[in-house]
OpenMM code with the backbone's topology and positions (N, CA, C; nanometers):
from openmm import Vec3, app, unit

residues = "MET SER THR ASP ASN ALA HIS GLU PRO VAL PHE VAL ARG SER LYS TRP GLY THR ASN ARG TYR VAL TYR ASN PRO HIS ASN PRO ALA GLY LEU VAL LEU ILE VAL PHE SER LEU LEU PHE ALA ILE GLY ALA MET TYR TYR LEU GLN SER SER SER LYS TRP SER ASP GLY GLU LEU ARG GLU ALA VAL HIS GLN ALA ALA GLU ALA LEU GLU ALA VAL PRO MET GLN LYS SER GLU TRP THR ASP HIS ILE ASP TYR SER PRO LEU ILE ASP ASP ALA ILE GLU LYS THR GLY LYS GLY PRO SER TYR GLY VAL GLN VAL SER GLN VAL ASP ASP ASP THR ASN VAL TYR GLU ILE THR ALA ASP GLY ALA ASP GLY VAL HIS CYS MET THR ILE THR GLU ALA ALA GLU GLN ALA VAL ARG TYR TYR ARG THR VAL HIS LEU GLY VAL SER VAL GLU ASP HIS GLY CYS".split()
positions = [
    Vec3(-25.3157, 7.3966, 13.9455),
    Vec3(-25.2106, 7.3026, 13.9774),
    Vec3(-25.1262, 7.3572, 14.0909),
    Vec3(-25.0827, 7.2678, 14.1730),
    Vec3(-24.9990, 7.3101, 14.2845),
    Vec3(-24.8536, 7.3149, 14.2405),
    Vec3(-24.7713, 7.3803, 14.3187),
    Vec3(-24.6294, 7.3897, 14.2868),
    Vec3(-24.5522, 7.2718, 14.3431),
    Vec3(-24.6175, 7.1824, 14.4150),
    Vec3(-24.5526, 7.0650, 14.4704),
    Vec3(-24.5318, 6.9616, 14.3591),
    Vec3(-24.4040, 6.9281, 14.3272),
    Vec3(-24.3717, 6.8374, 14.2166),
    Vec3(-24.4152, 6.6945, 14.2422),
    Vec3(-24.4372, 6.6576, 14.3676),
    Vec3(-24.4753, 6.5209, 14.3987),
    Vec3(-24.6156, 6.4886, 14.3494),
    Vec3(-24.6970, 6.5895, 14.3258),
    Vec3(-24.8343, 6.5665, 14.2801),
    Vec3(-24.8473, 6.5767, 14.1294),
    Vec3(-24.7399, 6.6070, 14.0598),
    Vec3(-24.7430, 6.6109, 13.9133),
    Vec3(-24.7459, 6.4669, 13.8619),
    Vec3(-24.8206, 6.4379, 13.7575),
    Vec3(-24.8201, 6.3015, 13.7022),
    Vec3(-24.6873, 6.2724, 13.6294),
    Vec3(-24.6489, 6.1446, 13.6248),
    Vec3(-24.5248, 6.1050, 13.5567),
    Vec3(-24.5419, 6.1187, 13.4057),
    Vec3(-24.6590, 6.0873, 13.3555),
    Vec3(-24.6883, 6.0989, 13.2118),
    Vec3(-24.7963, 6.2041, 13.1920),
    Vec3(-24.7798, 6.2848, 13.0870),
    Vec3(-24.8811, 6.3842, 13.0495),
    Vec3(-24.9049, 6.3727, 12.8996),
    Vec3(-25.0195, 6.4244, 12.8563),
    Vec3(-25.0477, 6.4251, 12.7125),
    Vec3(-24.9553, 6.5232, 12.6428),
    Vec3(-24.9124, 6.4840, 12.5243),
    Vec3(-24.8228, 6.5697, 12.4457),
    Vec3(-24.8953, 6.6967, 12.4057),
    Vec3(-24.8232, 6.8083, 12.4077),
    Vec3(-24.8816, 6.9367, 12.3681),
    Vec3(-24.8527, 6.9684, 12.2215),
    Vec3(-24.8007, 6.8719, 12.1486),
    Vec3(-24.7635, 6.8959, 12.0090),
    Vec3(-24.8699, 6.8485, 11.9125),
    Vec3(-24.9918, 6.8381, 11.9564),
    Vec3(-25.1024, 6.8046, 11.8683),
    Vec3(-25.1246, 6.6554, 11.8496),
    Vec3(-25.0487, 6.5729, 11.9181),
    Vec3(-25.0708, 6.4283, 11.9072),
    Vec3(-25.1479, 6.3830, 12.0295),
    Vec3(-25.1933, 6.2632, 12.0265),
    Vec3(-25.2717, 6.2087, 12.1359),
    Vec3(-25.1873, 6.1142, 12.2214),
    Vec3(-25.0552, 6.1289, 12.2164),
    Vec3(-24.9655, 6.0395, 12.2881),
    Vec3(-24.9340, 6.0939, 12.4265),
    Vec3(-24.8869, 6.0034, 12.5112),
    Vec3(-24.8394, 6.0433, 12.6431),
    Vec3(-24.6869, 6.0525, 12.6387),
    Vec3(-24.6314, 6.1489, 12.7103),
    Vec3(-24.4861, 6.1695, 12.7161),
    Vec3(-24.4452, 6.1829, 12.8627),
    Vec3(-24.3150, 6.1720, 12.8875),
    Vec3(-24.2640, 6.1925, 13.0231),
    Vec3(-24.2868, 6.3376, 13.0644),
    Vec3(-24.3193, 6.3565, 13.1894),
    Vec3(-24.3422, 6.4898, 13.2427),
    Vec3(-24.2136, 6.5379, 13.3113),
    Vec3(-24.1466, 6.6408, 13.2585),
    Vec3(-24.0216, 6.6868, 13.3201),
    Vec3(-24.0441, 6.7597, 13.4531),
    Vec3(-24.1673, 6.7934, 13.4860),
    Vec3(-24.1962, 6.8617, 13.6125),
    Vec3(-24.2079, 6.7627, 13.7290),
    Vec3(-24.2162, 6.6343, 13.7002),
    Vec3(-24.2188, 6.5305, 13.8023),
    Vec3(-24.0771, 6.4734, 13.8139),
    Vec3(-24.0247, 6.4533, 13.9364),
    Vec3(-23.8887, 6.3995, 13.9508),
    Vec3(-23.8706, 6.2636, 13.8829),
    Vec3(-23.9691, 6.1785, 13.8930),
    Vec3(-23.9593, 6.0476, 13.8276),
    Vec3(-23.9590, 6.0628, 13.6753),
    Vec3(-24.0397, 6.1540, 13.6242),
    Vec3(-24.0422, 6.1801, 13.4801),
    Vec3(-23.9089, 6.2346, 13.4313),
    Vec3(-23.8477, 6.3231, 13.5105),
    Vec3(-23.7173, 6.3792, 13.4750),
    Vec3(-23.6097, 6.2704, 13.4748),
    Vec3(-23.6144, 6.1802, 13.5724),
    Vec3(-23.5184, 6.0685, 13.5776),
    Vec3(-23.5376, 5.9784, 13.4557),
    Vec3(-23.6627, 5.9524, 13.4193),
    Vec3(-23.6885, 5.8696, 13.3013),
    Vec3(-23.6354, 5.9364, 13.1737),
    Vec3(-23.6470, 6.0664, 13.1630),
    Vec3(-23.5938, 6.1387, 13.0466),
    Vec3(-23.4420, 6.1234, 13.0408),
    Vec3(-23.3744, 6.1432, 13.1534),
    Vec3(-23.2280, 6.1335, 13.1574),
    Vec3(-23.1838, 5.9904, 13.1263),
    Vec3(-23.2471, 5.8895, 13.1871),
    Vec3(-23.2097, 5.7503, 13.1601),
    Vec3(-23.2359, 5.7116, 13.0152),
    Vec3(-23.3434, 5.7614, 12.9566),
    Vec3(-23.3724, 5.7326, 12.8151),
    Vec3(-23.2628, 5.7878, 12.7254),
    Vec3(-23.2187, 5.9099, 12.7539),
    Vec3(-23.1112, 5.9685, 12.6744),
    Vec3(-22.9798, 5.8924, 12.6920),
    Vec3(-22.9461, 5.8562, 12.8160),
    Vec3(-22.8232, 5.7803, 12.8401),
    Vec3(-22.8291, 5.6428, 12.7733),
    Vec3(-22.9444, 5.5782, 12.7778),
    Vec3(-22.9605, 5.4493, 12.7125),
    Vec3(-22.9426, 5.4615, 12.5614),
    Vec3(-23.0018, 5.5642, 12.4999),
    Vec3(-22.9890, 5.5845, 12.3552),
    Vec3(-22.8440, 5.6106, 12.3165),
    Vec3(-22.7729, 5.6914, 12.3946),
    Vec3(-22.6318, 5.7201, 12.3660),
    Vec3(-22.5486, 5.5926, 12.3797),
    Vec3(-22.5725, 5.5147, 12.4832),
    Vec3(-22.5002, 5.3888, 12.5028),
    Vec3(-22.5275, 5.2889, 12.3916),
    Vec3(-22.6516, 5.2797, 12.3470),
    Vec3(-22.6862, 5.1873, 12.2390),
    Vec3(-22.6180, 5.2280, 12.1087),
    Vec3(-22.6147, 5.3573, 12.0792),
    Vec3(-22.5476, 5.4036, 11.9563),
    Vec3(-22.3978, 5.3771, 11.9634),
    Vec3(-22.3361, 5.3972, 12.0797),
    Vec3(-22.1932, 5.3694, 12.0950),
    Vec3(-22.1655, 5.2204, 12.0772),
    Vec3(-22.2494, 5.1352, 12.1357),
    Vec3(-22.2314, 4.9909, 12.1231),
    Vec3(-22.2432, 4.9480, 11.9772),
    Vec3(-22.3436, 4.9965, 11.9066),
    Vec3(-22.3614, 4.9590, 11.7667),
    Vec3(-22.2435, 5.0046, 11.6816),
    Vec3(-22.1920, 5.1230, 11.7096),
    Vec3(-22.0782, 5.1737, 11.6332),
    Vec3(-21.9533, 5.0919, 11.6621),
    Vec3(-21.9286, 5.0580, 11.7882),
    Vec3(-21.8062, 4.9849, 11.8231),
    Vec3(-21.8122, 4.8388, 11.7805),
    Vec3(-21.9313, 4.7815, 11.7726),
    Vec3(-21.9414, 4.6408, 11.7343),
    Vec3(-21.9492, 4.6222, 11.5832),
    Vec3(-21.9470, 4.7286, 11.5054),
    Vec3(-21.9575, 4.7162, 11.3609),
    Vec3(-21.8225, 4.7206, 11.2922),
    Vec3(-21.7137, 4.7300, 11.3677),
    Vec3(-21.5798, 4.7341, 11.3089),
    Vec3(-21.4934, 4.6268, 11.3732),
    Vec3(-21.4006, 4.5764, 11.2948),
    Vec3(-21.3057, 4.4774, 11.3435),
    Vec3(-21.1947, 4.5459, 11.4215),
    Vec3(-21.1503, 4.4829, 11.5274),
    Vec3(-21.0293, 4.5279, 11.5957),
    Vec3(-20.9149, 4.4383, 11.5481),
    Vec3(-20.7923, 4.4827, 11.5699),
    Vec3(-20.6769, 4.4038, 11.5278),
    Vec3(-20.6727, 4.2686, 11.5990),
    Vec3(-20.7054, 4.2672, 11.7280),
    Vec3(-20.7047, 4.1427, 11.8043),
    Vec3(-20.8109, 4.0448, 11.7564),
    Vec3(-20.9302, 4.0959, 11.7272),
    Vec3(-21.0373, 4.0098, 11.6765),
    Vec3(-20.9980, 3.9472, 11.5432),
    Vec3(-20.9417, 4.0286, 11.4540),
    Vec3(-20.9029, 3.9774, 11.3228),
    Vec3(-20.7931, 3.8723, 11.3367),
    Vec3(-20.6927, 3.9002, 11.4185),
    Vec3(-20.5827, 3.8052, 11.4365),
    Vec3(-20.6350, 3.6727, 11.4901),
    Vec3(-20.7191, 3.6780, 11.5929),
    Vec3(-20.7738, 3.5559, 11.6519),
    Vec3(-20.8616, 3.4798, 11.5527),
    Vec3(-20.9432, 3.5530, 11.4761),
    Vec3(-21.0319, 3.4888, 11.3784),
    Vec3(-20.9511, 3.4216, 11.2671),
    Vec3(-20.8456, 3.4855, 11.2199),
    Vec3(-20.7640, 3.4280, 11.1127),
    Vec3(-20.6931, 3.3016, 11.1610),
    Vec3(-20.6389, 3.3043, 11.2814),
    Vec3(-20.5700, 3.1860, 11.3340),
    Vec3(-20.6670, 3.0711, 11.3610),
    Vec3(-20.7870, 3.1019, 11.4109),
    Vec3(-20.8866, 2.9966, 11.4327),
    Vec3(-20.9363, 2.9403, 11.2995),
    Vec3(-20.9502, 3.0265, 11.1988),
    Vec3(-20.9921, 2.9805, 11.0666),
    Vec3(-20.8867, 2.8885, 11.0064),
    Vec3(-20.7589, 2.9199, 11.0273),
    Vec3(-20.6510, 2.8344, 10.9767),
    Vec3(-20.6585, 2.6957, 11.0407),
    Vec3(-20.6835, 2.6908, 11.1711),
    Vec3(-20.6963, 2.5619, 11.2396),
    Vec3(-20.8165, 2.4832, 11.1868),
    Vec3(-20.9262, 2.5537, 11.1597),
    Vec3(-21.0469, 2.4870, 11.1086),
    Vec3(-21.0238, 2.4328, 10.9676),
    Vec3(-20.9526, 2.5063, 10.8838),
    Vec3(-20.9257, 2.4593, 10.7476),
    Vec3(-20.8331, 2.3379, 10.7482),
    Vec3(-20.7402, 2.3332, 10.8404),
    Vec3(-20.6499, 2.2180, 10.8499),
    Vec3(-20.7200, 2.0939, 10.9033),
    Vec3(-20.8203, 2.1131, 10.9850),
    Vec3(-20.8843, 2.0014, 11.0546),
    Vec3(-20.9702, 1.9140, 10.9637),
    Vec3(-21.0258, 1.9712, 10.8570),
    Vec3(-21.1212, 1.8976, 10.7753),
    Vec3(-21.0619, 1.8723, 10.6358),
    Vec3(-21.0460, 1.7448, 10.5962),
    Vec3(-20.9998, 1.7167, 10.4605),
    Vec3(-21.1090, 1.7518, 10.3600),
    Vec3(-21.0689, 1.7805, 10.2377),
    Vec3(-21.1675, 1.8163, 10.1358),
    Vec3(-21.1485, 1.7290, 10.0130),
    Vec3(-21.2520, 1.7234, 9.9314),
    Vec3(-21.2482, 1.6480, 9.8069),
    Vec3(-21.2122, 1.7430, 9.6934),
    Vec3(-21.1215, 1.6985, 9.6082),
    Vec3(-21.0793, 1.7804, 9.4947),
    Vec3(-21.0874, 1.6954, 9.3683),
    Vec3(-21.1415, 1.7538, 9.2642),
    Vec3(-21.1538, 1.6839, 9.1374),
    Vec3(-21.0171, 1.6724, 9.0714),
    Vec3(-20.9968, 1.5626, 8.9978),
    Vec3(-20.8684, 1.5476, 8.9288),
    Vec3(-20.8557, 1.6436, 8.8107),
    Vec3(-20.9659, 1.7026, 8.7673),
    Vec3(-20.9609, 1.7974, 8.6562),
    Vec3(-20.9352, 1.9401, 8.7030),
    Vec3(-20.9369, 1.9608, 8.8311),
    Vec3(-20.9146, 2.0938, 8.8861),
    Vec3(-20.7682, 2.1095, 8.9234),
    Vec3(-20.7000, 2.1977, 8.8528),
    Vec3(-20.5588, 2.2208, 8.8836),
    Vec3(-20.5429, 2.3131, 9.0033),
    Vec3(-20.6234, 2.4178, 9.0042),
    Vec3(-20.6067, 2.5195, 9.1079),
    Vec3(-20.7427, 2.5602, 9.1626),
    Vec3(-20.7525, 2.5661, 9.2932),
    Vec3(-20.8762, 2.6091, 9.3594),
    Vec3(-20.8507, 2.7439, 9.4242),
    Vec3(-20.9478, 2.8346, 9.4096),
    Vec3(-20.9417, 2.9623, 9.4813),
    Vec3(-21.0037, 2.9395, 9.6189),
    Vec3(-20.9212, 2.9453, 9.7216),
    Vec3(-20.9660, 2.9179, 9.8574),
    Vec3(-21.0250, 3.0415, 9.9261),
    Vec3(-21.0350, 3.1533, 9.8572),
    Vec3(-21.0867, 3.2763, 9.9186),
    Vec3(-21.2232, 3.2584, 9.9840),
    Vec3(-21.3215, 3.1976, 9.9146),
    Vec3(-21.4521, 3.1793, 9.9806),
    Vec3(-21.4451, 3.0880, 10.1031),
    Vec3(-21.3618, 2.9838, 10.0961),
    Vec3(-21.3490, 2.8943, 10.2120),
    Vec3(-21.2875, 2.9670, 10.3311),
    Vec3(-21.1877, 3.0505, 10.3054),
    Vec3(-21.1243, 3.1275, 10.4124),
    Vec3(-21.2245, 3.2245, 10.4728),
    Vec3(-21.2994, 3.2931, 10.3878),
    Vec3(-21.4000, 3.3896, 10.4342),
    Vec3(-21.5048, 3.3197, 10.5205),
    Vec3(-21.5530, 3.2033, 10.4761),
    Vec3(-21.6518, 3.1277, 10.5544),
    Vec3(-21.5945, 3.0813, 10.6877),
    Vec3(-21.4690, 3.0357, 10.6860),
    Vec3(-21.4068, 2.9881, 10.8096),
    Vec3(-21.3894, 3.1018, 10.9096),
    Vec3(-21.3564, 3.2206, 10.8610),
    Vec3(-21.3436, 3.3363, 10.9500),
    Vec3(-21.4793, 3.3730, 11.0092),
    Vec3(-21.5825, 3.3703, 10.9256),
    Vec3(-21.7165, 3.4047, 10.9751),
    Vec3(-21.7651, 3.3028, 11.0790),
    Vec3(-21.7323, 3.1751, 11.0606),
    Vec3(-21.7771, 3.0708, 11.1536),
    Vec3(-21.7073, 3.0778, 11.2891),
    Vec3(-21.5969, 3.1524, 11.2994),
    Vec3(-21.5306, 3.1656, 11.4292),
    Vec3(-21.6149, 3.2456, 11.5268),
    Vec3(-21.7023, 3.3341, 11.4743),
    Vec3(-21.7861, 3.4161, 11.5612),
    Vec3(-21.7151, 3.5380, 11.6173),
    Vec3(-21.5947, 3.5628, 11.5735),
    Vec3(-21.5197, 3.6800, 11.6194),
    Vec3(-21.5549, 3.7990, 11.5314),
    Vec3(-21.5684, 3.9142, 11.5922),
    Vec3(-21.5925, 4.0379, 11.5170),
    Vec3(-21.7256, 4.0381, 11.4441),
    Vec3(-21.7484, 4.1416, 11.3647),
    Vec3(-21.8714, 4.1478, 11.2856),
    Vec3(-21.8735, 4.0384, 11.1786),
    Vec3(-21.9896, 4.0087, 11.1272),
    Vec3(-22.0012, 3.9031, 11.0260),
    Vec3(-21.9771, 3.9557, 10.8852),
    Vec3(-21.9223, 4.0735, 10.8730),
    Vec3(-21.8941, 4.1318, 10.7419),
    Vec3(-21.7677, 4.2167, 10.7524),
    Vec3(-21.7180, 4.2613, 10.6390),
    Vec3(-21.6048, 4.3527, 10.6386),
    Vec3(-21.4693, 4.2877, 10.6205),
    Vec3(-21.4640, 4.1547, 10.6007),
    Vec3(-21.3363, 4.0869, 10.5803),
    Vec3(-21.3082, 4.0793, 10.4300),
    Vec3(-21.1854, 4.1148, 10.3921),
    Vec3(-21.1438, 4.1031, 10.2527),
    Vec3(-21.0328, 3.9988, 10.2437),
    Vec3(-21.0564, 3.8971, 10.1618),
    Vec3(-20.9578, 3.7924, 10.1367),
    Vec3(-20.9190, 3.8025, 9.9905),
    Vec3(-20.7931, 3.8336, 9.9642),
    Vec3(-20.7489, 3.8475, 9.8253),
    Vec3(-20.6288, 3.7572, 9.7992),
    Vec3(-20.6345, 3.6926, 9.6848),
    Vec3(-20.5261, 3.6037, 9.6455),
    Vec3(-20.4111, 3.6886, 9.5931),
    Vec3(-20.2904, 3.6648, 9.6433),
    Vec3(-20.1752, 3.7463, 9.6065),
    Vec3(-20.1334, 3.7209, 9.4624),
    Vec3(-20.1298, 3.5930, 9.4239),
    Vec3(-20.0889, 3.5552, 9.2888),
    Vec3(-20.1829, 3.4453, 9.2411),
    Vec3(-20.2193, 3.4466, 9.1142),
    Vec3(-20.3131, 3.3473, 9.0625),
    Vec3(-20.2560, 3.2054, 9.0633),
    Vec3(-20.1245, 3.1925, 9.0617),
    Vec3(-20.0627, 3.0601, 9.0543),
    Vec3(-20.0287, 3.0000, 9.1902),
    Vec3(-20.0416, 3.0776, 9.2962),
    Vec3(-20.0065, 3.0276, 9.4290),
    Vec3(-20.1277, 3.0352, 9.5213),
    Vec3(-20.1198, 2.9626, 9.6298),
    Vec3(-20.2258, 2.9658, 9.7309),
    Vec3(-20.1830, 3.0533, 9.8474),
    Vec3(-20.1525, 3.1787, 9.8175),
    Vec3(-20.1136, 3.2757, 9.9187),
    Vec3(-20.2205, 3.3845, 9.9194),
    Vec3(-20.2756, 3.4113, 10.0372),
    Vec3(-20.3878, 3.5039, 10.0499),
    Vec3(-20.3557, 3.6112, 10.1530),
    Vec3(-20.3972, 3.7334, 10.1210),
    Vec3(-20.3810, 3.8449, 10.2137),
    Vec3(-20.5186, 3.8769, 10.2715),
    Vec3(-20.5254, 3.8884, 10.4039),
    Vec3(-20.6535, 3.9061, 10.4727),
    Vec3(-20.6510, 4.0375, 10.5491),
    Vec3(-20.7509, 4.1214, 10.5227),
    Vec3(-20.7686, 4.2483, 10.5932),
    Vec3(-20.9152, 4.2591, 10.6349),
    Vec3(-20.9453, 4.3611, 10.7164),
    Vec3(-21.0842, 4.3812, 10.7602),
    Vec3(-21.1088, 4.5296, 10.7835),
    Vec3(-21.2345, 4.5694, 10.7682),
    Vec3(-21.2742, 4.7081, 10.7926),
    Vec3(-21.2500, 4.7437, 10.9383),
    Vec3(-21.1824, 4.8541, 10.9613),
    Vec3(-21.1585, 4.9018, 11.0969),
    Vec3(-21.0310, 4.8499, 11.1597),
    Vec3(-20.9723, 4.7456, 11.1033),
    Vec3(-20.8488, 4.6884, 11.1597),
    Vec3(-20.7306, 4.7305, 11.0732),
    Vec3(-20.6210, 4.7633, 11.1384),
    Vec3(-20.4999, 4.8013, 11.0658),
    Vec3(-20.4159, 4.6802, 11.0292),
    Vec3(-20.4385, 4.5689, 11.0939),
    Vec3(-20.3572, 4.4500, 11.0732),
    Vec3(-20.3832, 4.3841, 10.9391),
    Vec3(-20.2768, 4.3272, 10.8825),
    Vec3(-20.2836, 4.2500, 10.7588),
    Vec3(-20.2217, 4.1142, 10.7888),
    Vec3(-20.2859, 4.0074, 10.7414),
    Vec3(-20.2374, 3.8729, 10.7680),
    Vec3(-20.2159, 3.8003, 10.6363),
    Vec3(-20.1116, 3.7196, 10.6335),
    Vec3(-20.0764, 3.6435, 10.5143),
    Vec3(-20.0999, 3.4959, 10.5434),
    Vec3(-20.1878, 3.4331, 10.4654),
    Vec3(-20.2204, 3.2920, 10.4841),
    Vec3(-20.1702, 3.2145, 10.3635),
    Vec3(-20.0919, 3.1097, 10.3897),
    Vec3(-20.0402, 3.0235, 10.2843),
    Vec3(-20.1003, 2.8851, 10.3019),
    Vec3(-20.1544, 2.8311, 10.1916),
    Vec3(-20.2189, 2.7004, 10.1952),
    Vec3(-20.1410, 2.6046, 10.1060),
    Vec3(-20.1057, 2.4907, 10.1619),
    Vec3(-20.0414, 2.3854, 10.0838),
    Vec3(-20.1327, 2.2642, 10.0837),
    Vec3(-20.1299, 2.1894, 9.9750),
    Vec3(-20.2156, 2.0726, 9.9604),
    Vec3(-20.1323, 1.9459, 9.9702),
    Vec3(-20.1821, 1.8490, 10.0441),
    Vec3(-20.1192, 1.7177, 10.0536),
    Vec3(-20.2240, 1.6144, 10.0129),
    Vec3(-20.2118, 1.5634, 9.8894),
    Vec3(-20.3081, 1.4652, 9.8400),
    Vec3(-20.2854, 1.3327, 9.9113),
    Vec3(-20.3948, 1.2695, 9.9485),
    Vec3(-20.3825, 1.1474, 10.0259),
    Vec3(-20.4358, 1.0262, 9.9517),
    Vec3(-20.5589, 1.0312, 9.9092),
    Vec3(-20.6228, 0.9120, 9.8579),
    Vec3(-20.7088, 0.9503, 9.7379),
    Vec3(-20.6994, 0.8733, 9.6308),
    Vec3(-20.7801, 0.8990, 9.5117),
    Vec3(-20.8905, 0.7951, 9.5016),
    Vec3(-21.0118, 0.8414, 9.4803),
    Vec3(-21.1266, 0.7534, 9.4591),
    Vec3(-21.1977, 0.8029, 9.3342),
    Vec3(-21.1948, 0.7199, 9.2328),
    Vec3(-21.2521, 0.7549, 9.1025),
    Vec3(-21.1922, 0.8848, 9.0513),
    Vec3(-21.2753, 0.9876, 9.0380),
    Vec3(-21.2264, 1.1134, 8.9810),
    Vec3(-21.1934, 1.2174, 9.0877),
    Vec3(-21.2020, 1.1779, 9.2116),
    Vec3(-21.1771, 1.2722, 9.3207),
    Vec3(-21.0643, 1.2206, 9.4085),
    Vec3(-20.9987, 1.3141, 9.4719),
    Vec3(-20.8956, 1.2766, 9.5669),
    Vec3(-20.9147, 1.3577, 9.6945),
    Vec3(-20.8801, 1.2966, 9.8041),
    Vec3(-20.8888, 1.3635, 9.9330),
    Vec3(-20.7637, 1.4476, 9.9514),
    Vec3(-20.7835, 1.5709, 9.9893),
    Vec3(-20.6724, 1.6645, 10.0056),
    Vec3(-20.6753, 1.7183, 10.1478),
    Vec3(-20.5615, 1.7081, 10.2157),
    Vec3(-20.5455, 1.7699, 10.3468),
    Vec3(-20.4728, 1.9016, 10.3263),
    Vec3(-20.5220, 2.0062, 10.3896),
    Vec3(-20.4626, 2.1380, 10.3738),
    Vec3(-20.3649, 2.1652, 10.4861),
    Vec3(-20.2523, 2.2207, 10.4493),
    Vec3(-20.1572, 2.2718, 10.5465),
    Vec3(-20.1660, 2.4233, 10.5413),
    Vec3(-20.2027, 2.4853, 10.6518),
    Vec3(-20.2272, 2.6286, 10.6525),
    Vec3(-20.1311, 2.6957, 10.7499),
    Vec3(-20.0622, 2.7970, 10.7005),
    Vec3(-19.9751, 2.8766, 10.7886),
    Vec3(-20.0163, 3.0224, 10.7785),
    Vec3(-20.0071, 3.0923, 10.8897),
    Vec3(-20.0483, 3.2324, 10.8967),
    Vec3(-19.9321, 3.3153, 10.9506),
    Vec3(-19.9079, 3.4261, 10.8851),
    Vec3(-19.8087, 3.5222, 10.9323),
    Vec3(-19.8811, 3.6534, 10.9588),
    Vec3(-19.8463, 3.7198, 11.0665),
    Vec3(-19.9173, 3.8418, 11.1077),
    Vec3(-19.8566, 3.9662, 11.0455),
    Vec3(-19.8419, 3.9610, 10.9136),
    Vec3(-19.7964, 4.0773, 10.8362),
    Vec3(-19.8392, 4.0563, 10.6926),
    Vec3(-19.8239, 4.1576, 10.6101),
    Vec3(-19.8627, 4.1485, 10.4710),
    Vec3(-19.7769, 4.0493, 10.3943),
    Vec3(-19.8274, 4.0015, 10.2842),
    Vec3(-19.7549, 3.9046, 10.2023),
    Vec3(-19.6504, 3.9738, 10.1151),
] * unit.nanometer
topology = app.Topology()
chain = topology.addChain("A")
for resn in residues:
    res = topology.addResidue(resn, chain)
    for name in ("N", "CA", "C"):
        topology.addAtom(name, app.Element.getBySymbol(name[0]), res)
């Protein structure tokens, strides 16, 4: 073999007993490919780590958009149901906003008798307080249409 690096192949057979081809560090192009592969792997790991946690801004925006979505659509409520736990609806509305990761949101009801919910998320320091009020509009048979009034405060309940 010559000492001129331009004549070295970019790929060589692995010397570790496998039959695979690997980048050749003795070729300038092979060395560049090794460096770019490492930088790409580091960047991908950083992106995955940063996109798996909620930021305070993402959570705030998602909670406010979810409140608007809950107010926009009337719902049907049975006349036999005194109290509805809106936690799953809030969680779904937050997920449908598309902000932040699709997991890690905790919605907890502050008191069993009220519609006050505290919302937190993994990675975010912010806590939001959502209060839901019901305004019954129209009764049809055993169901009534309920419009929700939703208010959000950017602090704990």
